[in-house]
PDB file of N, CA, C and O in Angstrom:
ATOM      1  N   LYS A   1       5.221  15.059  -3.748  1.00  0.00           N
ATOM      2  CA  LYS A   1       5.171  13.975  -5.026  1.00  0.00           C
ATOM      3  C   LYS A   1       4.681  13.016  -4.342  1.00  0.00           C
ATOM      4  O   LYS A   1       4.807  12.986  -3.117  1.00  0.00           O
ATOM      5  N   GLN A   2       3.859  11.808  -5.231  1.00  0.00           N
ATOM      6  CA  GLN A   2       3.500  10.878  -4.909  1.00  0.00           C
ATOM      7  C   GLN A   2       4.283   9.645  -5.519  1.00  0.00           C
ATOM      8  O   GLN A   2       4.918   9.748  -6.568  1.00  0.00           O
ATOM      9  N   VAL A   3       4.207   8.615  -4.881  1.00  0.00           N
ATOM     10  CA  VAL A   3       5.013   7.077  -5.703  1.00  0.00           C
ATOM     11  C   VAL A   3       4.011   6.141  -5.203  1.00  0.00           C
ATOM     12  O   VAL A   3       3.627   5.971  -4.045  1.00  0.00           O
ATOM     13  N   THR A   4       3.657   5.566  -6.285  1.00  0.00           N
ATOM     14  CA  THR A   4       2.815   4.467  -6.431  1.00  0.00           C
ATOM     15  C   THR A   4       3.332   3.031  -6.407  1.00  0.00           C
ATOM     16  O   THR A   4       4.182   2.842  -7.278  1.00  0.00           O
ATOM     17  N   LEU A   5       3.071   2.023  -5.692  1.00  0.00           N
ATOM     18  CA  LEU A   5       3.824   0.873  -6.015  1.00  0.00           C
ATOM     19  C   LEU A   5       2.948  -0.372  -6.031  1.00  0.00           C
ATOM     20  O   LEU A   5       1.868  -0.274  -5.450  1.00  0.00           O
ATOM     21  N   THR A   6       3.204  -1.337  -6.515  1.00  0.00           N
ATOM     22  CA  THR A   6       2.240  -2.551  -6.606  1.00  0.00           C
ATOM     23  C   THR A   6       3.119  -3.810  -6.088  1.00  0.00           C
ATOM     24  O   THR A   6       4.309  -3.549  -5.910  1.00  0.00           O
ATOM     25  N   ASP A   7       2.772  -4.926  -5.864  1.00  0.00           N
ATOM     26  CA  ASP A   7       3.236  -6.272  -5.906  1.00  0.00           C
ATOM     27  C   ASP A   7       4.343  -6.353  -6.619  1.00  0.00           C
ATOM     28  O   ASP A   7       5.329  -6.966  -6.212  1.00  0.00           O
ATOM     29  N   LYS A   8       4.293  -5.722  -7.794  1.00  0.00           N
ATOM     30  CA  LYS A   8       5.402  -6.139  -8.951  1.00  0.00           C
ATOM     31  C   LYS A   8       6.705  -5.302  -8.497  1.00  0.00           C
ATOM     32  O   LYS A   8       7.825  -5.599  -8.914  1.00  0.00           O
ATOM     33  N   ASP A   9       6.505  -4.398  -7.746  1.00  0.00           N
ATOM     34  CA  ASP A   9       7.697  -3.340  -7.237  1.00  0.00           C
ATOM     35  C   ASP A   9       8.298  -3.964  -5.909  1.00  0.00           C
ATOM     36  O   ASP A   9       9.086  -3.281  -5.255  1.00  0.00           O
ATOM     37  N   ASN A  10       7.909  -5.399  -5.436  1.00  0.00           N
ATOM     38  CA  ASN A  10       8.589  -5.879  -4.330  1.00  0.00           C
ATOM     39  C   ASN A  10      10.209  -5.990  -4.568  1.00  0.00           C
ATOM     40  O   ASN A  10      10.710  -6.273  -5.656  1.00  0.00           O
ATOM     41  N   ASN A  11      10.940  -5.720  -3.367  1.00  0.00           N
ATOM     42  CA  ASN A  11      12.476  -5.568  -3.432  1.00  0.00           C
ATOM     43  C   ASN A  11      12.962  -4.483  -4.029  1.00  0.00           C
ATOM     44  O   ASN A  11      14.163  -4.441  -4.295  1.00  0.00           O
ATOM     45  N   THR A  12      12.175  -3.499  -4.320  1.00  0.00           N
ATOM     46  CA  THR A  12      12.733  -2.273  -5.126  1.00  0.00           C
ATOM     47  C   THR A  12      12.964  -1.291  -4.139  1.00  0.00           C
ATOM     48  O   THR A  12      12.321  -1.329  -3.090  1.00  0.00           O
ATOM     49  N   LYS A  13      13.871  -0.351  -4.367  1.00  0.00           N
ATOM     50  CA  LYS A  13      14.168   0.643  -3.381  1.00  0.00           C
ATOM     51  C   LYS A  13      13.461   1.945  -4.056  1.00  0.00           C
ATOM     52  O   LYS A  13      13.377   2.206  -5.256  1.00  0.00           O
ATOM     53  N   GLN A  14      12.991   2.667  -2.970  1.00  0.00           N
ATOM     54  CA  GLN A  14      12.229   4.108  -3.648  1.00  0.00           C
ATOM     55  C   GLN A  14      12.796   5.001  -2.740  1.00  0.00           C
ATOM     56  O   GLN A  14      13.127   4.776  -1.576  1.00  0.00           O
ATOM     57  N   LYS A  15      12.895   6.257  -3.517  1.00  0.00           N
ATOM     58  CA  LYS A  15      13.621   7.413  -2.556  1.00  0.00           C
ATOM     59  C   LYS A  15      12.198   8.449  -2.534  1.00  0.00           C
ATOM     60  O   LYS A  15      11.603   8.899  -3.513  1.00  0.00           O
ATOM     61  N   LEU A  16      11.896   8.646  -1.116  1.00  0.00           N
ATOM     62  CA  LEU A  16      10.924   9.705  -0.640  1.00  0.00           C
ATOM     63  C   LEU A  16      11.234  10.869   0.064  1.00  0.00           C
ATOM     64  O   LEU A  16      11.787  10.690   1.149  1.00  0.00           O
ATOM     65  N   SER A  17      10.975  12.232  -0.348  1.00  0.00           N
ATOM     66  CA  SER A  17      11.296  13.246   0.504  1.00  0.00           C
ATOM     67  C   SER A  17      10.133  13.273   1.579  1.00  0.00           C
ATOM     68  O   SER A  17       9.078  12.640   1.527  1.00  0.00           O
ATOM     69  N   LYS A  18      10.645  14.327   2.769  1.00  0.00           N
ATOM     70  CA  LYS A  18       9.438  14.425   3.630  1.00  0.00           C
ATOM     71  C   LYS A  18       8.505  15.007   3.099  1.00  0.00           C
ATOM     72  O   LYS A  18       8.759  15.823   2.214  1.00  0.00           O
ATOM     73  N   GLY A  19       7.299  14.781   3.447  1.00  0.00           N
ATOM     74  CA  GLY A  19       5.957  15.151   2.927  1.00  0.00           C
ATOM     75  C   GLY A  19       5.580  14.437   1.773  1.00  0.00           C
ATOM     76  O   GLY A  19       4.469  14.720   1.325  1.00  0.00           O
ATOM     77  N   ASP A  20       6.320  13.476   1.114  1.00  0.00           N
ATOM     78  CA  ASP A  20       5.655  12.890  -0.121  1.00  0.00           C
ATOM     79  C   ASP A  20       4.700  11.579   0.294  1.00  0.00           C
ATOM     80  O   ASP A  20       4.865  10.974   1.354  1.00  0.00           O
ATOM     81  N   LEU A  21       3.856  11.288  -0.520  1.00  0.00           N
ATOM     82  CA  LEU A  21       2.883  10.059  -0.446  1.00  0.00           C
ATOM     83  C   LEU A  21       3.354   8.947  -1.219  1.00  0.00           C
ATOM     84  O   LEU A  21       3.752   8.909  -2.383  1.00  0.00           O
ATOM     85  N   LEU A  22       3.233   8.048  -0.352  1.00  0.00           N
ATOM     86  CA  LEU A  22       3.654   6.648  -0.980  1.00  0.00           C
ATOM     87  C   LEU A  22       2.206   5.964  -0.925  1.00  0.00           C
ATOM     88  O   LEU A  22       1.585   5.852   0.132  1.00  0.00           O
ATOM     89  N   VAL A  23       1.747   5.536  -2.111  1.00  0.00           N
ATOM     90  CA  VAL A  23       0.621   4.656  -2.252  1.00  0.00           C
ATOM     91  C   VAL A  23       0.870   3.216  -2.740  1.00  0.00           C
ATOM     92  O   VAL A  23       1.522   2.906  -3.738  1.00  0.00           O
ATOM     93  N   LEU A  24       0.197   2.317  -1.810  1.00  0.00           N
ATOM     94  CA  LEU A  24       0.517   0.881  -2.336  1.00  0.00           C
ATOM     95  C   LEU A  24      -0.780   0.309  -2.750  1.00  0.00           C
ATOM     96  O   LEU A  24      -1.776   0.293  -2.027  1.00  0.00           O
ATOM     97  N   HIS A  25      -0.709  -0.201  -4.058  1.00  0.00           N
ATOM     98  CA  HIS A  25      -1.896  -0.616  -4.874  1.00  0.00           C
ATOM     99  C   HIS A  25      -1.771  -2.093  -4.853  1.00  0.00           C
ATOM    100  O   HIS A  25      -1.006  -2.588  -5.681  1.00  0.00           O
ATOM    101  N   LEU A  26      -2.496  -2.984  -3.918  1.00  0.00           N
ATOM    102  CA  LEU A  26      -2.254  -4.379  -3.953  1.00  0.00           C
ATOM    103  C   LEU A  26      -3.425  -5.032  -4.226  1.00  0.00           C
ATOM    104  O   LEU A  26      -4.477  -4.677  -3.693  1.00  0.00           O
ATOM    105  N   GLU A  27      -3.359  -6.031  -5.067  1.00  0.00           N
ATOM    106  CA  GLU A  27      -4.677  -6.979  -5.568  1.00  0.00           C
ATOM    107  C   GLU A  27      -4.695  -8.198  -4.431  1.00  0.00           C
ATOM    108  O   GLU A  27      -3.750  -8.847  -3.982  1.00  0.00           O
ATOM    109  N   THR A  28      -6.028  -8.264  -4.149  1.00  0.00           N
ATOM    110  CA  THR A  28      -6.318  -9.353  -3.233  1.00  0.00           C
ATOM    111  C   THR A  28      -7.440 -10.160  -3.620  1.00  0.00           C
ATOM    112  O   THR A  28      -8.214  -9.911  -4.544  1.00  0.00           O
ATOM    113  N   GLN A  29      -7.471 -11.156  -2.835  1.00  0.00           N
ATOM    114  CA  GLN A  29      -8.853 -11.835  -2.987  1.00  0.00           C
ATOM    115  C   GLN A  29      -9.354 -12.318  -1.561  1.00  0.00           C
ATOM    116  O   GLN A  29      -8.963 -13.368  -1.052  1.00  0.00           O
ATOM    117  N   PRO A  30     -10.172 -11.532  -1.024  1.00  0.00           N
ATOM    118  CA  PRO A  30     -10.700 -11.819   0.372  1.00  0.00           C
ATOM    119  C   PRO A  30     -11.375 -12.972   0.538  1.00  0.00           C
ATOM    120  O   PRO A  30     -11.104 -13.712   1.484  1.00  0.00           O
ATOM    121  N   GLY A  31     -12.380 -13.285  -0.400  1.00  0.00           N
ATOM    122  CA  GLY A  31     -13.150 -14.484  -0.453  1.00  0.00           C
ATOM    123  C   GLY A  31     -12.102 -15.848  -0.321  1.00  0.00           C
ATOM    124  O   GLY A  31     -12.594 -16.891   0.111  1.00  0.00           O
ATOM    125  N   THR A  32     -10.985 -15.822  -0.614  1.00  0.00           N
ATOM    126  CA  THR A  32      -9.923 -16.857  -0.361  1.00  0.00           C
ATOM    127  C   THR A  32      -9.464 -16.923   0.655  1.00  0.00           C
ATOM    128  O   THR A  32      -8.801 -17.946   0.827  1.00  0.00           O
ATOM    129  N   GLY A  33      -9.527 -16.087   1.671  1.00  0.00           N
ATOM    130  CA  GLY A  33      -8.614 -15.693   2.730  1.00  0.00           C
ATOM    131  C   GLY A  33      -7.336 -14.872   2.575  1.00  0.00           C
ATOM    132  O   GLY A  33      -6.681 -14.535   3.562  1.00  0.00           O
ATOM    133  N   PHE A  34      -7.063 -14.624   1.600  1.00  0.00           N
ATOM    134  CA  PHE A  34      -5.779 -13.674   1.067  1.00  0.00           C
ATOM    135  C   PHE A  34      -6.084 -12.269   1.196  1.00  0.00           C
ATOM    136  O   PHE A  34      -7.105 -11.697   0.814  1.00  0.00           O
ATOM    137  N   SER A  35      -4.960 -11.722   1.848  1.00  0.00           N
ATOM    138  CA  SER A  35      -5.168 -10.277   1.846  1.00  0.00           C
ATOM    139  C   SER A  35      -3.919  -9.724   2.586  1.00  0.00           C
ATOM    140  O   SER A  35      -3.287 -10.395   3.403  1.00  0.00           O
ATOM    141  N   TRP A  36      -3.618  -8.471   2.244  1.00  0.00           N
ATOM    142  CA  TRP A  36      -2.425  -7.848   2.914  1.00  0.00           C
ATOM    143  C   TRP A  36      -2.586  -6.998   4.060  1.00  0.00           C
ATOM    144  O   TRP A  36      -3.559  -6.262   4.224  1.00  0.00           O
ATOM    145  N   GLY A  37      -1.581  -7.113   4.881  1.00  0.00           N
ATOM    146  CA  GLY A  37      -1.605  -6.486   6.128  1.00  0.00           C
ATOM    147  C   GLY A  37      -0.077  -5.876   6.238  1.00  0.00           C
ATOM    148  O   GLY A  37       0.827  -6.398   5.587  1.00  0.00           O
ATOM    149  N   ILE A  38       0.143  -4.835   7.026  1.00  0.00           N
ATOM    150  CA  ILE A  38       1.278  -4.307   7.281  1.00  0.00           C
ATOM    151  C   ILE A  38       2.023  -5.199   8.590  1.00  0.00           C
ATOM    152  O   ILE A  38       1.656  -5.224   9.765  1.00  0.00           O
ATOM    153  N   ALA A  39       3.111  -5.861   7.998  1.00  0.00           N
ATOM    154  CA  ALA A  39       3.962  -6.304   9.323  1.00  0.00           C
ATOM    155  C   ALA A  39       4.740  -5.326  10.019  1.00  0.00           C
ATOM    156  O   ALA A  39       4.720  -5.212  11.245  1.00  0.00           O
ATOM    157  N   LYS A  40       5.346  -4.703   9.339  1.00  0.00           N
ATOM    158  CA  LYS A  40       6.575  -3.845  10.158  1.00  0.00           C
ATOM    159  C   LYS A  40       6.533  -2.374   9.502  1.00  0.00           C
ATOM    160  O   LYS A  40       6.300  -2.179   8.310  1.00  0.00           O
ATOM    161  N   ARG A  41       6.770  -1.456  10.370  1.00  0.00           N
ATOM    162  CA  ARG A  41       7.082  -0.102   9.522  1.00  0.00           C
ATOM    163  C   ARG A  41       7.462   0.887  10.799  1.00  0.00           C
ATOM    164  O   ARG A  41       7.061   0.758  11.955  1.00  0.00           O
ATOM    165  N   ASP A  42       8.222   1.766  10.348  1.00  0.00           N
ATOM    166  CA  ASP A  42       8.957   2.687  11.309  1.00  0.00           C
ATOM    167  C   ASP A  42       7.734   3.820  11.344  1.00  0.00           C
ATOM    168  O   ASP A  42       7.592   4.603  10.405  1.00  0.00           O
ATOM    169  N   LYS A  43       6.802   3.835  12.595  1.00  0.00           N
ATOM    170  CA  LYS A  43       5.798   5.027  12.401  1.00  0.00           C
ATOM    171  C   LYS A  43       6.291   6.175  12.582  1.00  0.00           C
ATOM    172  O   LYS A  43       5.461   7.074  12.449  1.00  0.00           O
ATOM    173  N   ASP A  44       7.718   6.625  12.931  1.00  0.00           N
ATOM    174  CA  ASP A  44       8.385   7.771  12.766  1.00  0.00           C
ATOM    175  C   ASP A  44       8.408   8.179  11.811  1.00  0.00           C
ATOM    176  O   ASP A  44       8.193   9.387  11.712  1.00  0.00           O
ATOM    177  N   GLN A  45       8.721   7.267  10.428  1.00  0.00           N
ATOM    178  CA  GLN A  45       9.185   7.629   9.109  1.00  0.00           C
ATOM    179  C   GLN A  45       7.903   7.713   8.120  1.00  0.00           C
ATOM    180  O   GLN A  45       7.763   8.643   7.325  1.00  0.00           O
ATOM    181  N   LEU A  46       7.039   6.709   8.245  1.00  0.00           N
ATOM    182  CA  LEU A  46       5.972   6.674   7.505  1.00  0.00           C
ATOM    183  C   LEU A  46       4.757   6.753   8.271  1.00  0.00           C
ATOM    184  O   LEU A  46       4.553   5.874   9.108  1.00  0.00           O
ATOM    185  N   THR A  47       3.852   7.753   8.094  1.00  0.00           N
ATOM    186  CA  THR A  47       2.639   7.720   8.575  1.00  0.00           C
ATOM    187  C   THR A  47       1.261   7.350   7.838  1.00  0.00           C
ATOM    188  O   THR A  47       0.826   8.001   6.888  1.00  0.00           O
ATOM    189  N   LEU A  48       0.683   6.329   8.341  1.00  0.00           N
ATOM    190  CA  LEU A  48      -0.393   5.536   7.527  1.00  0.00           C
ATOM    191  C   LEU A  48      -1.673   6.698   7.539  1.00  0.00           C
ATOM    192  O   LEU A  48      -2.318   7.023   8.536  1.00  0.00           O
ATOM    193  N   LEU A  49      -1.832   7.171   6.280  1.00  0.00           N
ATOM    194  CA  LEU A  49      -3.071   8.168   6.277  1.00  0.00           C
ATOM    195  C   LEU A  49      -4.401   7.284   5.927  1.00  0.00           C
ATOM    196  O   LEU A  49      -5.396   7.550   6.601  1.00  0.00           O
ATOM    197  N   SER A  50      -4.509   6.320   4.999  1.00  0.00           N
ATOM    198  CA  SER A  50      -5.529   5.517   4.803  1.00  0.00           C
ATOM    199  C   SER A  50      -5.315   4.099   4.533  1.00  0.00           C
ATOM    200  O   SER A  50      -4.274   3.591   4.115  1.00  0.00           O
ATOM    201  N   LYS A  51      -6.491   3.475   4.836  1.00  0.00           N
ATOM    202  CA  LYS A  51      -6.382   2.304   4.177  1.00  0.00           C
ATOM    203  C   LYS A  51      -7.701   1.810   3.798  1.00  0.00           C
ATOM    204  O   LYS A  51      -8.555   1.678   4.674  1.00  0.00           O
ATOM    205  N   VAL A  52      -7.980   1.495   2.462  1.00  0.00           N
ATOM    206  CA  VAL A  52      -9.196   1.289   1.714  1.00  0.00           C
ATOM    207  C   VAL A  52      -9.211  -0.021   0.838  1.00  0.00           C
ATOM    208  O   VAL A  52      -8.252  -0.294   0.116  1.00  0.00           O
ATOM    209  N   LEU A  53     -10.134  -0.684   0.910  1.00  0.00           N
ATOM    210  CA  LEU A  53     -10.542  -1.764   0.003  1.00  0.00           C
ATOM    211  C   LEU A  53     -11.480  -1.360  -0.890  1.00  0.00           C
ATOM    212  O   LEU A  53     -12.575  -0.895  -0.573  1.00  0.00           O
ATOM    213  N   LEU A  54     -11.054  -1.534  -2.085  1.00  0.00           N
ATOM    214  CA  LEU A  54     -11.874  -1.356  -3.206  1.00  0.00           C
ATOM    215  C   LEU A  54     -12.530  -2.716  -3.778  1.00  0.00           C
ATOM    216  O   LEU A  54     -11.991  -3.768  -4.123  1.00  0.00           O
ATOM    217  N   GLU A  55     -13.914  -2.314  -3.756  1.00  0.00           N
ATOM    218  CA  GLU A  55     -14.678  -3.817  -4.157  1.00  0.00           C
ATOM    219  C   GLU A  55     -14.325  -4.150  -5.715  1.00  0.00           C
ATOM    220  O   GLU A  55     -14.069  -3.300  -6.567  1.00  0.00           O
ATOM    221  N   ASN A  56     -14.358  -5.401  -5.889  1.00  0.00           N
ATOM    222  CA  ASN A  56     -14.174  -5.594  -7.356  1.00  0.00           C
ATOM    223  C   ASN A  56     -15.227  -5.330  -8.388  1.00  0.00           C
ATOM    224  O   ASN A  56     -16.394  -5.716  -8.316  1.00  0.00           O
ATOM    225  N   PRO A  57     -14.506  -4.393  -9.683  1.00  0.00           N
ATOM    226  CA  PRO A  57     -15.158  -3.831 -10.655  1.00  0.00           C
ATOM    227  C   PRO A  57     -16.278  -4.812 -11.162  1.00  0.00           C
ATOM    228  O   PRO A  57     -17.328  -4.245 -11.463  1.00  0.00           O
ATOM    229  N   ASN A  58     -16.259  -5.785 -11.270  1.00  0.00           N
ATOM    230  CA  ASN A  58     -17.252  -6.909 -12.018  1.00  0.00           C
ATOM    231  C   ASN A  58     -18.023  -7.497 -11.054  1.00  0.00           C
ATOM    232  O   ASN A  58     -18.921  -8.228 -11.472  1.00  0.00           O
ATOM    233  N   MET A  59     -17.881  -7.342  -9.647  1.00  0.00           N
ATOM    234  CA  MET A  59     -18.808  -7.799  -8.620  1.00  0.00           C
ATOM    235  C   MET A  59     -18.682  -9.320  -8.830  1.00  0.00           C
ATOM    236  O   MET A  59     -19.724  -9.937  -8.606  1.00  0.00           O
ATOM    237  N   LEU A  60     -17.699  -9.995  -9.185  1.00  0.00           N
ATOM    238  CA  LEU A  60     -17.796 -11.450  -9.234  1.00  0.00           C
ATOM    239  C   LEU A  60     -17.387 -12.037  -8.062  1.00  0.00           C
ATOM    240  O   LEU A  60     -16.474 -11.593  -7.366  1.00  0.00           O
ATOM    241  N   PRO A  61     -18.248 -13.347  -7.740  1.00  0.00           N
ATOM    242  CA  PRO A  61     -17.842 -13.820  -6.355  1.00  0.00           C
ATOM    243  C   PRO A  61     -16.636 -14.551  -6.358  1.00  0.00           C
ATOM    244  O   PRO A  61     -16.515 -15.615  -6.964  1.00  0.00           O
ATOM    245  N   GLY A  62     -15.596 -13.929  -5.595  1.00  0.00           N
ATOM    246  CA  GLY A  62     -14.238 -14.480  -5.249  1.00  0.00           C
ATOM    247  C   GLY A  62     -13.442 -13.600  -5.791  1.00  0.00           C
ATOM    248  O   GLY A  62     -12.283 -13.567  -5.378  1.00  0.00           O
ATOM    249  N   GLY A  63     -13.897 -12.599  -6.928  1.00  0.00           N
ATOM    250  CA  GLY A  63     -13.197 -11.876  -7.568  1.00  0.00           C
ATOM    251  C   GLY A  63     -12.107 -10.870  -7.215  1.00  0.00           C
ATOM    252  O   GLY A  63     -12.507 -10.123  -6.322  1.00  0.00           O
ATOM    253  N   LYS A  64     -11.244 -10.680  -7.491  1.00  0.00           N
ATOM    254  CA  LYS A  64      -9.966  -9.727  -7.066  1.00  0.00           C
ATOM    255  C   LYS A  64     -10.505  -8.305  -6.912  1.00  0.00           C
ATOM    256  O   LYS A  64     -11.094  -7.596  -7.729  1.00  0.00           O
ATOM    257  N   THR A  65     -10.158  -8.086  -5.689  1.00  0.00           N
ATOM    258  CA  THR A  65     -10.165  -6.497  -5.191  1.00  0.00           C
ATOM    259  C   THR A  65      -8.910  -6.024  -5.076  1.00  0.00           C
ATOM    260  O   THR A  65      -7.910  -6.718  -5.257  1.00  0.00           O
ATOM    261  N   VAL A  66      -8.900  -4.555  -4.703  1.00  0.00           N
ATOM    262  CA  VAL A  66      -7.605  -3.553  -4.478  1.00  0.00           C
ATOM    263  C   VAL A  66      -7.788  -3.298  -3.008  1.00  0.00           C
ATOM    264  O   VAL A  66      -8.892  -3.046  -2.524  1.00  0.00           O
ATOM    265  N   GLN A  67      -6.723  -3.366  -2.339  1.00  0.00           N
ATOM    266  CA  GLN A  67      -6.260  -2.620  -0.895  1.00  0.00           C
ATOM    267  C   GLN A  67      -5.542  -1.369  -1.379  1.00  0.00           C
ATOM    268  O   GLN A  67      -4.692  -1.544  -2.251  1.00  0.00           O
ATOM    269  N   LEU A  68      -5.733  -0.280  -0.994  1.00  0.00           N
ATOM    270  CA  LEU A  68      -4.938   0.861  -1.115  1.00  0.00           C
ATOM    271  C   LEU A  68      -4.172   1.207   0.237  1.00  0.00           C
ATOM    272  O   LEU A  68      -4.975   1.166   1.169  1.00  0.00           O
ATOM    273  N   TYR A  69      -3.219   1.449   0.545  1.00  0.00           N
ATOM    274  CA  TYR A  69      -2.327   1.789   1.443  1.00  0.00           C
ATOM    275  C   TYR A  69      -1.797   3.277   1.147  1.00  0.00           C
ATOM    276  O   TYR A  69      -1.114   3.458   0.139  1.00  0.00           O
ATOM    277  N   THR A  70      -2.091   4.316   1.985  1.00  0.00           N
ATOM    278  CA  THR A  70      -1.512   5.657   1.784  1.00  0.00           C
ATOM    279  C   THR A  70      -0.694   6.045   2.985  1.00  0.00           C
ATOM    280  O   THR A  70      -1.107   6.042   4.145  1.00  0.00           O
ATOM    281  N   PHE A  71       0.522   6.383   2.579  1.00  0.00           N
ATOM    282  CA  PHE A  71       1.457   6.901   3.748  1.00  0.00           C
ATOM    283  C   PHE A  71       1.860   8.182   3.628  1.00  0.00           C
ATOM    284  O   PHE A  71       1.612   8.633   2.510  1.00  0.00           O
ATOM    285  N   ARG A  72       2.397   8.947   4.374  1.00  0.00           N
ATOM    286  CA  ARG A  72       3.076  10.204   4.115  1.00  0.00           C
ATOM    287  C   ARG A  72       4.590  10.034   4.696  1.00  0.00           C
ATOM    288  O   ARG A  72       4.761   9.715   5.872  1.00  0.00           O
ATOM    289  N   ALA A  73       5.588  10.245   3.881  1.00  0.00           N
ATOM    290  CA  ALA A  73       7.130  10.354   4.573  1.00  0.00           C
ATOM    291  C   ALA A  73       7.192  11.469   5.625  1.00  0.00           C
ATOM    292  O   ALA A  73       7.141  12.652   5.288  1.00  0.00           O
ATOM    293  N   THR A  74       7.290  11.119   6.766  1.00  0.00           N
ATOM    294  CA  THR A  74       7.405  12.541   7.835  1.00  0.00           C
ATOM    295  C   THR A  74       8.886  12.606   8.462  1.00  0.00           C
ATOM    296  O   THR A  74       9.159  13.499   9.265  1.00  0.00           O
ATOM    297  N   THR A  75       9.957  11.519   8.033  1.00  0.00           N
ATOM    298  CA  THR A  75      11.043  12.100   8.375  1.00  0.00           C
ATOM    299  C   THR A  75      12.190  11.270   7.401  1.00  0.00           C
ATOM    300  O   THR A  75      11.830  10.291   6.748  1.00  0.00           O
ATOM    301  N   VAL A  76      13.359  11.676   7.376  1.00  0.00           N
ATOM    302  CA  VAL A  76      14.415  11.236   6.631  1.00  0.00           C
ATOM    303  C   VAL A  76      14.658   9.730   7.339  1.00  0.00           C
ATOM    304  O   VAL A  76      14.396   9.450   8.508  1.00  0.00           O
ATOM    305  N   GLY A  77      15.243   8.810   6.295  1.00  0.00           N
ATOM    306  CA  GLY A  77      15.780   7.407   6.881  1.00  0.00           C
ATOM    307  C   GLY A  77      15.710   6.642   5.832  1.00  0.00           C
ATOM    308  O   GLY A  77      15.171   6.979   4.778  1.00  0.00           O
ATOM    309  N   THR A  78      16.312   5.435   6.074  1.00  0.00           N
ATOM    310  CA  THR A  78      16.005   4.433   5.262  1.00  0.00           C
ATOM    311  C   THR A  78      15.595   3.174   5.593  1.00  0.00           C
ATOM    312  O   THR A  78      15.992   2.919   6.730  1.00  0.00           O
ATOM    313  N   ARG A  79      14.941   2.217   5.084  1.00  0.00           N
ATOM    314  CA  ARG A  79      14.462   1.074   5.411  1.00  0.00           C
ATOM    315  C   ARG A  79      14.529   0.014   4.341  1.00  0.00           C
ATOM    316  O   ARG A  79      14.093  -1.115   4.563  1.00  0.00           O
TER     317      ARG A  79
END
């Protein structure tokens, strides 16, 4: 299964089974110096599969873009 989270899901708990996908869909404005990064994770529990920056659809200077992080749950555990 796939679980998709946004910044609105901050401080929520999600349950993943081994093999599930976790997708983080986060808005950012790189032109302002604001972007997302991974501060801490247990690499034995979540394997980073991809990190993609989607350009803003309206191509406006300084417009919002979306950062997508995709992880696979590799072991059982809680964080």
